[in-house]
BAFIKOL-484295 format. One line per field, with one value per residue: residue in three letters; x, y, z of N, C-alpha, C, O, CB in turn. Coordinates in steps of 0.2 Angstrom, whole numbers. Glycine has a CB too. Layout:
BAFIKOL-484295
type: c(ALA,...)
n.c1: c(X,...)
n.c2: c(Y,...)
n.c3: c(Z,...)
ca.c1: c(X,...)
ca.c2: c(Y,...)
ca.c3: c(Z,...)
c.c1: c(X,...)
c.c2: c(Y,...)
c.c3: c(Z,...)
o.c1: c(X,...)
o.c2: c(Y,...)
o.c3: c(Z,...)
cb.c1: c(X,...)
cb.c2: c(Y,...)
cb.c3: c(Z,...)
END
This chain:
BAFIKOL-484295
type: c(MET,ILE,ARG,PHE,GLN,ASP,VAL,GLN,ASN,ARG,LEU,SER,LEU,CYS,HIS,GLY,THR,MET,ILE,THR,ILE,PRO,ALA,PRO,ASP,PHE,VAL,HIS,ALA,ALA,ALA,ASP,ALA,GLY,PHE,ARG,ARG,VAL,SER,LEU,ARG,VAL,ARG,ASN,PRO,SER,SER,GLY,MET,PRO,GLY,LYS,VAL,MET,GLY,GLU,LEU,THR,LEU,GLU,GLY,ASP,THR,PRO,PHE,ARG,ARG,GLU,THR,ARG,ARG,ALA,LEU,ASP,GLU,ARG,GLY,MET,VAL,LEU,LEU,GLU,ALA,GLU,ALA,ALA,VAL,VAL,THR,PRO,GLN,THR,ASP,LEU,ALA,GLU,LEU,HIS,PRO,TYR,MET,GLU,SER,ALA,ALA,ALA,LEU,GLY,ALA,VAL,GLY,VAL,ILE,PRO,VAL,PHE,SER,GLY,HIS,THR,SER,GLU,ALA,GLN,VAL,ALA,ASP,GLN,LEU,ALA,ALA,PHE,ALA,ALA,GLN,ALA,LYS,GLY,TYR,GLY,LEU,LYS,ALA,LEU,ILE,GLU,PHE,ILE,ALA,VAL,PHE,ALA,VAL,SER,SER,ILE,ALA,MET,ALA,GLU,ARG,VAL,ILE,ARG,ALA,SER,GLY,ALA,ASP,ASN,CYS,GLY,ILE,ILE,ILE,ASP,SER,LEU,HIS,TRP,THR,ARG,SER,GLY,GLY,THR,ALA,GLU,ASP,ILE,ARG,GLY,VAL,ASP,PRO,ALA,LEU,ILE,ALA,SER,SER,GLN,ILE,SER,ASP,GLY,LEU,ARG,ASP,PHE,PRO,ASN,ASP,GLY,GLN,ASN,TRP,TRP,HIS,GLU,MET,SER,HIS,ALA,ARG,ARG,PHE,LEU,GLY,GLU,GLY,ASP,PHE,ALA,VAL,LYS,GLU,MET,ILE,ALA,ALA,LEU,PRO,ALA,HIS,VAL,PRO,ILE,GLY,ILE,GLU,VAL,ILE,SER,ALA,GLU,PHE,GLN,GLN,ARG,GLY,LEU,GLY,PRO,ARG,GLN,MET,ALA,GLN,PHE,ALA,MET,ASP,ASN,ALA,ARG,ALA,PHE,PHE,ALA)
n.c1: c(88,89,103,113,124,120,112,117,126,116,108,99,97,82,75,64,65,73,67,67,80,91,94,109,115,109,114,128,127,122,131,141,137,138,130,127,119,105,88,81,69,62,52,36,41,39,30,20,27,36,50,66,64,58,52,64,74,70,73,69,73,86,96,108,107,102,114,123,118,120,134,137,133,141,154,154,152,139,124,110,95,80,71,59,42,29,13,0,-15,-30,-32,-20,-9,5,15,18,26,39,49,52,57,67,75,77,85,96,102,106,98,92,77,61,46,29,14,-1,-18,-35,-40,-51,-50,-40,-35,-35,-26,-14,-13,-9,2,10,11,19,30,36,40,48,58,64,73,82,77,70,52,45,34,25,15,1,-11,-23,-24,-24,-16,-16,-10,4,1,-7,2,10,2,-3,9,12,1,3,14,26,44,53,50,47,44,42,43,36,36,27,15,15,11,-2,-9,-12,-3,8,22,22,15,24,34,28,27,36,53,61,55,55,61,66,65,57,58,50,43,28,12,3,-11,-21,-31,-36,-43,-46,-41,-33,-24,-17,-11,-2,6,12,18,20,28,36,53,63,59,51,38,27,28,29,44,57,52,47,59,66,59,62,71,88,96,90,89,87,79,78,65,57,46,43,37,40,53,59,59,67,78,91,106,110,120,119,105,106,115,108,98,106,112,100,95,106,105,92,94,103)
n.c2: c(367,372,375,383,377,364,360,363,355,347,354,358,364,368,366,374,386,394,393,400,399,390,372,368,380,383,372,375,387,384,376,385,393,385,374,356,348,345,348,344,351,339,335,343,357,370,375,384,396,409,407,401,386,376,368,367,366,356,343,330,316,310,323,336,346,339,332,340,345,334,334,346,342,332,337,347,339,337,330,324,325,324,321,330,332,320,322,311,303,294,290,290,284,274,270,281,289,283,291,301,294,288,299,304,294,294,306,304,303,301,299,299,309,305,313,312,313,316,303,292,284,277,265,264,273,267,255,260,267,256,251,262,263,251,253,263,256,248,257,260,269,278,280,294,301,315,323,333,345,347,337,320,312,318,320,317,305,298,296,287,276,273,269,258,250,248,239,241,242,252,265,282,296,314,329,343,359,369,361,353,361,367,355,353,348,343,342,331,323,320,313,302,294,280,283,278,279,293,302,314,332,348,366,381,397,405,412,406,409,410,413,399,394,386,393,403,394,387,398,402,391,390,402,411,408,410,417,410,416,426,423,413,400,384,381,377,369,358,354,350,339,330,315,314,312,317,326,344,353,369,376,388,395,408,422,435,434,429,440,450,453,447,439,421,416,425,423,410,412,421,412,403,412,417,406,404,415,414,401,405)
n.c3: c(164,147,137,124,121,124,113,102,94,89,80,66,49,41,24,22,29,21,8,-4,-9,-20,-19,-18,-15,-3,4,6,12,24,29,31,41,52,54,53,48,38,30,15,3,-7,-14,-19,-18,-16,-7,-8,-7,-16,-27,-34,-35,-41,-56,-67,-57,-49,-37,-40,-49,-60,-63,-68,-58,-47,-44,-43,-30,-22,-23,-15,-2,0,-1,9,20,26,34,28,34,32,18,11,4,5,1,5,1,2,-11,-17,-28,-24,-32,-39,-31,-32,-40,-31,-19,-24,-27,-14,-8,-17,-14,-2,10,26,29,22,21,24,22,29,22,21,25,34,45,58,55,41,38,44,36,24,28,31,17,12,20,17,4,5,13,4,-3,6,16,30,35,40,50,51,62,60,65,58,49,44,52,67,80,92,99,91,80,85,87,74,69,76,72,59,58,53,53,51,54,60,71,67,77,77,82,80,75,85,96,90,90,104,111,124,136,143,134,124,132,134,124,115,116,106,95,91,80,74,75,74,75,77,82,88,92,105,108,96,81,75,63,47,36,43,48,38,33,43,45,32,28,38,50,65,72,85,101,96,99,110,111,118,117,123,133,126,119,130,134,124,118,121,110,98,83,80,70,63,57,49,41,32,24,26,31,19,11,16,9,11,8,4,14,24,28,33,43,52,56,64,73,79,86,95,102,108,116,124)
ca.c1: c(88,91,107,115,129,117,109,122,128,110,105,99,93,77,75,59,68,77,64,68,87,92,98,116,117,107,118,134,126,120,137,146,135,140,125,130,113,100,83,79,63,63,45,31,46,37,25,16,31,40,57,68,65,53,53,71,78,67,77,68,76,94,98,114,104,103,120,126,116,124,142,138,132,147,160,153,151,133,120,103,91,74,69,52,38,23,6,-3,-21,-33,-32,-13,-5,12,21,20,32,46,54,53,61,73,80,79,90,102,104,109,93,89,71,56,40,22,9,-8,-23,-41,-42,-57,-49,-32,-34,-34,-19,-10,-13,-6,9,14,15,23,36,40,43,54,63,67,77,85,75,64,46,45,28,25,8,-2,-17,-29,-23,-26,-13,-17,-6,9,-1,-10,6,12,-3,-3,15,11,-3,6,19,33,50,57,46,48,40,45,38,36,34,20,10,13,6,-9,-13,-14,2,12,29,20,13,31,38,24,30,42,59,65,51,55,66,68,61,57,55,49,39,22,7,-2,-18,-21,-37,-34,-47,-42,-37,-27,-19,-13,-6,3,11,16,20,20,30,41,59,64,59,46,31,26,27,34,50,62,49,47,66,68,56,65,77,94,99,85,90,83,78,75,60,54,44,41,37,43,60,62,59,72,84,97,109,110,124,116,100,108,118,103,95,110,112,93,95,111,102,86,96,108)
ca.c2: c(373,371,379,383,372,358,359,365,349,344,358,356,369,365,370,378,392,397,390,403,398,384,367,368,386,382,368,378,393,381,374,391,395,380,368,350,343,349,344,347,350,335,335,349,361,378,376,390,401,410,406,397,380,373,368,364,365,351,338,322,313,311,328,340,350,334,329,347,346,329,336,351,338,327,342,350,334,337,325,325,321,322,323,333,328,318,321,304,303,287,289,291,278,275,269,288,291,280,296,304,290,287,304,305,289,296,312,302,306,296,297,303,311,305,318,308,317,313,296,292,280,275,259,266,276,262,251,264,268,249,250,267,261,245,255,267,252,246,262,261,275,278,284,299,304,322,324,339,345,347,331,313,310,324,321,312,299,295,294,281,271,270,265,251,245,247,233,243,243,258,272,287,302,321,333,351,364,372,356,350,367,367,349,354,344,344,338,324,318,318,308,295,291,276,287,275,281,300,302,321,338,355,371,389,400,408,413,400,412,411,411,393,391,383,398,406,389,386,404,402,385,390,409,416,406,415,414,409,421,430,421,411,393,381,377,375,363,353,351,346,332,325,311,319,311,319,332,350,357,375,378,395,396,415,426,441,433,428,447,455,455,444,433,414,414,429,420,404,415,424,406,401,417,417,399,405,420,410,396,408)
ca.c3: c(159,140,135,118,120,124,108,96,89,87,76,58,45,37,18,22,32,15,3,-10,-11,-23,-14,-17,-11,4,9,7,17,30,32,33,47,58,54,50,46,34,27,9,-1,-14,-17,-18,-15,-16,-1,-8,-8,-22,-28,-39,-32,-45,-62,-69,-51,-44,-34,-42,-56,-61,-66,-65,-52,-41,-44,-39,-23,-19,-22,-11,3,1,0,16,26,29,35,25,38,29,11,12,9,0,4,4,1,0,-18,-20,-31,-21,-37,-41,-26,-33,-41,-24,-15,-28,-27,-8,-7,-21,-11,5,15,32,29,18,25,22,26,27,22,19,28,38,51,59,51,34,38,45,30,19,30,29,10,10,23,13,-2,8,14,-3,-4,13,19,35,34,46,50,54,63,58,69,54,44,46,58,70,86,93,101,85,75,88,86,67,67,79,69,53,59,50,58,49,54,66,72,68,82,74,88,78,74,92,99,87,92,110,114,131,137,145,128,121,136,134,117,115,114,100,88,90,76,73,78,70,79,76,87,86,97,107,107,89,78,72,58,41,32,47,50,33,31,47,43,25,27,44,56,69,74,91,104,94,101,116,110,124,113,127,137,121,118,137,134,119,120,120,104,93,80,81,64,63,51,51,35,33,18,28,30,12,7,19,5,14,4,7,19,30,30,37,49,55,59,69,79,82,90,100,107,111,121,129)
c.c1: c(91,96,110,120,126,114,113,123,122,106,105,95,88,76,70,60,71,73,66,75,87,96,105,118,115,111,125,133,125,127,142,143,135,134,129,125,109,94,82,72,64,57,40,36,44,34,22,20,34,47,59,69,61,56,59,76,75,73,75,71,84,96,105,112,105,110,125,125,120,131,142,137,138,153,160,152,144,128,113,99,84,74,61,49,33,17,2,-10,-24,-32,-24,-10,2,17,22,25,38,51,57,58,67,79,82,86,97,106,107,105,93,82,67,50,34,18,2,-13,-29,-43,-48,-56,-42,-30,-32,-27,-14,-7,-8,1,13,16,19,30,40,43,49,60,68,74,82,83,69,58,45,39,28,17,6,-9,-24,-28,-25,-23,-12,-13,-1,6,-4,-5,10,8,-3,4,15,7,-1,11,26,38,55,53,48,44,44,40,40,34,27,14,9,10,-1,-12,-14,-8,6,18,27,19,20,35,34,24,35,48,62,61,52,62,69,63,62,55,54,45,33,18,2,-10,-19,-28,-36,-40,-43,-38,-32,-21,-14,-8,0,9,15,19,22,23,35,47,59,63,54,39,31,25,32,40,55,59,48,54,68,65,58,70,82,97,96,87,85,83,75,71,56,52,41,42,40,51,64,62,63,78,91,99,109,114,121,109,101,111,113,100,99,110,106,93,100,108,96,89,100,104)
c.c2: c(371,377,378,377,365,355,360,360,345,348,356,362,366,369,376,386,397,395,394,402,390,378,368,374,386,378,371,384,390,378,380,393,390,375,362,345,348,345,348,346,346,335,341,355,368,379,383,397,402,408,401,389,375,372,363,362,360,346,330,322,314,317,332,344,346,333,335,347,340,331,340,347,335,332,345,345,335,331,327,321,319,325,324,333,326,318,315,304,295,285,289,283,279,273,276,291,288,286,300,301,289,292,306,300,291,302,310,302,300,294,301,304,310,309,315,313,315,306,297,288,279,269,260,269,271,257,254,265,262,249,255,266,255,247,259,262,249,250,263,267,273,281,287,303,311,323,331,340,344,341,325,311,317,325,315,306,295,292,288,276,268,266,259,247,244,241,235,244,248,264,275,292,308,325,340,355,367,367,353,355,367,361,349,349,346,340,331,319,316,313,301,292,286,280,284,277,289,301,309,326,344,360,378,391,403,409,408,402,414,409,405,390,389,388,402,399,388,392,404,397,386,397,413,413,411,413,414,415,427,429,418,403,390,377,374,368,357,350,347,340,328,321,315,317,314,325,337,353,364,377,383,397,403,419,432,440,433,435,452,457,452,439,427,413,420,426,414,406,417,418,404,406,418,412,401,410,417,406,399,411)
c.c3: c(153,138,127,117,121,118,101,91,87,82,69,55,40,30,19,25,26,9,-4,-13,-14,-18,-14,-14,-5,8,10,12,24,34,34,40,54,58,51,48,43,33,20,6,-7,-18,-15,-14,-13,-10,-1,-8,-14,-22,-33,-37,-35,-51,-63,-63,-46,-43,-36,-49,-55,-65,-64,-59,-46,-39,-41,-32,-19,-18,-16,-3,5,3,7,22,29,29,32,30,35,22,11,5,3,3,1,5,1,-7,-21,-22,-29,-26,-40,-37,-28,-35,-35,-20,-17,-27,-19,-6,-11,-18,-3,11,20,31,24,22,22,26,24,28,18,21,33,44,51,56,44,33,39,39,25,21,29,22,9,13,19,8,0,10,9,-5,2,17,26,33,41,46,54,55,63,61,64,48,47,52,62,77,87,95,96,81,79,87,79,66,70,75,62,52,56,55,56,49,61,66,72,72,79,80,86,78,81,96,96,89,99,114,120,131,139,139,125,125,136,128,118,112,107,93,87,86,75,75,74,75,75,82,84,92,99,106,100,85,74,67,52,38,36,48,44,32,36,45,37,24,32,50,59,71,81,96,102,95,109,116,116,120,117,131,131,119,124,137,129,121,117,113,97,90,81,74,65,56,53,43,35,27,20,28,24,9,11,14,7,8,8,14,26,32,35,44,54,59,65,75,82,87,96,105,111,117,126,136)
o.c1: c(96,94,109,119,130,114,111,122,122,100,110,91,90,75,71,57,71,77,66,77,85,100,107,122,118,113,128,138,127,128,146,147,134,134,133,126,108,94,83,68,66,57,40,35,47,35,21,17,35,50,55,75,60,61,60,80,77,78,79,72,87,97,107,117,108,112,129,130,122,134,146,141,140,156,165,153,143,128,111,99,82,77,56,52,33,17,1,-11,-20,-31,-23,-11,6,22,27,28,43,56,63,63,72,85,87,90,103,112,110,107,93,81,69,49,32,18,0,-14,-29,-48,-48,-60,-38,-25,-27,-23,-9,-2,-4,6,19,22,24,36,46,48,54,65,74,78,86,87,66,59,44,38,31,13,10,-13,-29,-32,-27,-26,-7,-13,-1,8,-3,-6,13,11,-4,4,16,9,-3,12,31,37,60,54,50,39,48,34,46,28,23,9,3,6,-5,-18,-17,-9,8,19,31,21,21,38,37,22,40,48,65,64,50,68,76,58,67,50,58,42,32,20,-2,-14,-17,-30,-35,-41,-37,-32,-27,-15,-8,-2,6,15,21,23,26,20,37,47,54,68,54,34,36,22,37,40,57,63,49,55,71,68,56,74,82,100,98,88,79,89,70,74,51,56,35,47,44,54,69,66,63,82,96,96,107,111,122,108,98,110,114,99,96,109,106,90,100,109,96,87,101,108)
o.c2: c(368,382,372,373,360,349,358,361,340,346,354,366,363,375,381,391,403,394,391,404,385,380,368,374,389,379,370,385,393,379,379,396,392,371,363,339,353,339,354,341,349,335,342,357,371,385,386,402,398,408,398,387,369,374,358,359,360,345,325,326,318,316,331,345,348,334,333,348,342,329,339,348,335,330,345,347,333,327,333,315,313,330,320,335,329,315,315,304,291,279,289,278,283,275,276,296,290,285,302,303,288,291,308,302,290,303,314,302,294,288,306,300,314,310,317,317,312,303,302,288,279,269,257,267,270,255,251,264,262,247,254,267,255,245,259,263,249,248,267,270,268,286,284,307,312,324,336,336,341,341,325,308,321,330,310,301,289,287,284,270,262,261,254,241,239,238,232,246,249,268,272,292,309,325,342,353,368,368,352,353,367,361,344,347,352,335,326,313,310,308,296,287,288,282,287,277,291,300,309,324,344,359,380,387,404,408,406,399,420,403,407,384,390,386,403,400,389,392,405,398,385,397,417,414,416,407,417,419,432,432,420,400,393,371,369,363,351,344,342,335,322,322,318,322,313,330,336,356,365,378,382,401,404,420,435,445,435,436,458,462,454,435,427,410,418,427,414,403,416,419,402,404,419,413,398,409,418,406,396,413)
o.c3: c(153,138,125,112,119,117,96,85,83,79,66,59,35,31,16,23,27,4,-9,-19,-11,-14,-8,-9,0,14,15,16,28,40,39,43,59,63,46,47,45,33,20,8,-13,-24,-9,-8,-9,-7,4,-8,-18,-17,-35,-36,-33,-53,-61,-64,-40,-46,-35,-53,-51,-71,-58,-55,-41,-33,-37,-28,-14,-12,-11,1,11,8,11,28,35,24,34,30,35,21,11,0,-2,9,-5,11,-1,-8,-27,-19,-31,-25,-43,-38,-24,-33,-34,-18,-14,-26,-18,-2,-9,-18,0,16,18,32,21,27,17,32,19,33,13,18,37,48,47,53,42,29,35,38,22,17,28,21,5,10,19,6,-3,8,9,-8,1,21,26,30,46,42,59,51,65,59,66,44,53,56,61,79,84,92,96,78,75,85,77,63,67,73,59,47,57,61,59,44,66,62,75,71,80,82,90,81,83,100,100,90,101,120,120,127,138,139,124,122,137,128,122,106,104,88,81,88,75,78,70,78,70,86,78,98,95,104,98,87,68,67,52,37,33,48,45,30,34,45,37,19,31,55,55,71,84,95,106,92,113,121,119,121,116,132,133,119,123,139,129,126,112,111,92,94,82,73,68,51,56,40,38,24,16,26,23,4,10,16,4,4,14,18,32,38,41,49,60,65,70,80,89,93,102,111,117,123,131,140)
cb.c1: c(92,85,112,117,135,112,103,129,133,105,106,94,97,71,75,54,73,85,56,67,93,95,95,120,115,101,119,137,119,115,141,147,128,140,118,135,110,103,76,83,60,64,41,25,52,33,29,12,36,39,60,74,63,46,54,75,79,61,77,59,73,98,91,116,97,100,123,123,108,124,144,131,126,149,159,146,157,130,119,102,90,67,70,52,35,23,3,1,-24,-39,-37,-7,-6,13,19,14,30,46,52,46,58,72,77,73,87,100,99,115,86,89,69,53,41,19,10,-9,-21,-41,-35,-62,-53,-31,-41,-39,-18,-13,-19,-9,8,10,10,21,35,35,37,52,61,62,74,93,71,66,40,51,23,28,7,-2,-17,-31,-16,-25,-7,-25,-11,15,-6,-14,10,13,-10,-3,22,9,-10,10,16,32,53,59,38,55,37,46,40,32,40,21,13,19,10,-8,-9,-21,7,7,33,13,9,36,39,17,32,41,64,65,44,55,65,69,62,53,61,46,42,18,4,0,-19,-15,-40,-31,-53,-47,-41,-30,-23,-19,-11,1,6,11,14,14,34,39,65,69,65,47,28,21,29,30,53,64,41,43,70,67,49,67,77,100,101,78,91,85,74,81,56,60,39,46,29,40,62,57,51,74,85,97,116,112,132,114,97,113,123,98,94,117,114,88,97,119,100,83,99,111)
cb.c2: c(379,370,379,389,373,357,361,367,344,342,364,348,374,364,365,375,390,395,389,410,399,386,360,367,392,379,360,381,396,375,369,396,397,385,369,346,339,352,343,344,356,328,328,346,362,381,375,391,400,416,404,400,380,376,375,369,371,347,339,321,318,303,333,344,352,327,327,354,346,323,340,357,334,323,348,355,335,342,322,322,324,325,316,340,333,311,327,299,307,287,294,294,278,270,265,292,289,275,300,304,285,285,310,304,283,298,317,305,308,298,297,299,319,298,326,302,324,314,293,289,273,274,255,271,281,258,249,271,270,244,250,273,259,239,260,272,247,246,269,261,279,281,279,304,298,328,321,341,352,354,331,308,307,325,321,314,299,300,300,282,274,276,269,251,248,253,227,250,238,256,270,291,302,324,332,352,369,375,350,349,375,368,343,351,343,342,342,324,323,324,312,296,295,271,287,269,279,303,299,321,340,355,373,390,406,403,420,398,418,407,416,388,395,380,403,409,381,384,411,400,379,387,412,419,399,418,418,405,423,432,414,416,390,376,383,380,367,357,356,350,332,329,304,317,305,320,330,355,353,381,372,401,391,419,428,442,427,424,449,451,462,441,434,410,415,437,418,399,420,427,400,400,424,416,392,407,426,405,391,414)
cb.c3: c(162,134,140,116,126,128,108,99,93,92,78,57,42,41,12,26,37,15,5,-10,-4,-30,-14,-23,-14,3,6,2,15,29,27,28,46,65,50,55,51,28,31,5,-2,-12,-16,-13,-19,-21,6,-3,-3,-24,-21,-43,-24,-46,-65,-73,-49,-48,-27,-42,-63,-64,-66,-70,-52,-44,-50,-41,-23,-23,-29,-12,2,-5,-5,16,31,26,43,18,43,33,6,16,15,-3,2,8,-4,2,-21,-13,-38,-16,-42,-42,-19,-38,-45,-19,-13,-35,-30,-4,-9,-29,-11,6,12,39,36,11,27,23,24,31,19,13,32,35,50,66,52,31,44,50,27,17,38,30,5,13,31,11,-6,14,18,-8,-6,12,14,41,32,47,54,49,70,51,72,50,41,41,56,72,91,99,105,81,73,93,88,62,69,86,69,51,55,46,59,42,55,65,77,61,90,67,89,70,70,96,98,79,90,111,108,137,142,150,122,120,145,135,112,111,119,101,89,97,69,66,85,63,85,69,91,81,95,114,112,85,74,77,56,36,29,55,52,26,32,54,40,19,24,45,55,76,72,92,105,88,96,120,102,128,108,132,140,115,117,143,134,113,117,125,103,95,73,87,60,64,50,55,33,39,15,35,34,9,7,26,6,21,3,2,16,28,24,33,47,50,54,66,76,77,85,96,104,106,118,125)
END
């Protein structure tokens, strides 16, 4: 049985859970709630959600806002696990991603996330991953693949295959409970992957019996995730299958949550309290 004390020190708060909150305020709120790790939206920050996280508040580029965010991370002793995220298509000019990677490195991130879309073969993904990972390595970053059922890398097994085929030695896999569920994933699938390749995880809840066409899937992913215990995803089974060192990020991207009128600290505390109750 997974208990809260077993996961407490592994918990991270993902920016998507509080996507309407500017990054420095988000970092301080997460720290106040007891989190010691976070992820931040550095690229494509809005994810379809409203809020002051775009325009002059972007984290790309050497700006006062980015420097303020780095100060918040340093002052609170927070680890920045992932700088999210770059959609990579066969037509993507990877040179355009240098500002993203430079900013991730300047913020002290562990890794950057390529989301592959539109590729016609695993070999095509592997070739582009090799180039992406080499670019990330130049900034001291890992390339962390988040597999998504309707994108080019659609399962955990495929993620492992394209990493192997790429030949890159600075890659890892992020397992998101939503994408793992929608890809038909099982605990055995997780245990079947080289544990050294599992870099991070993200959790939310939802209904396994779900009309998963393209429109419904996109709405759920970017607007309608559920907090732990509000659905029937096999979250505890997923976490039990993970290697014991893997961080667990709370990523509940929910328009309804954003509209509750909570302040940043209340939002972060709600996420921590929800995890405590779920694992109790």
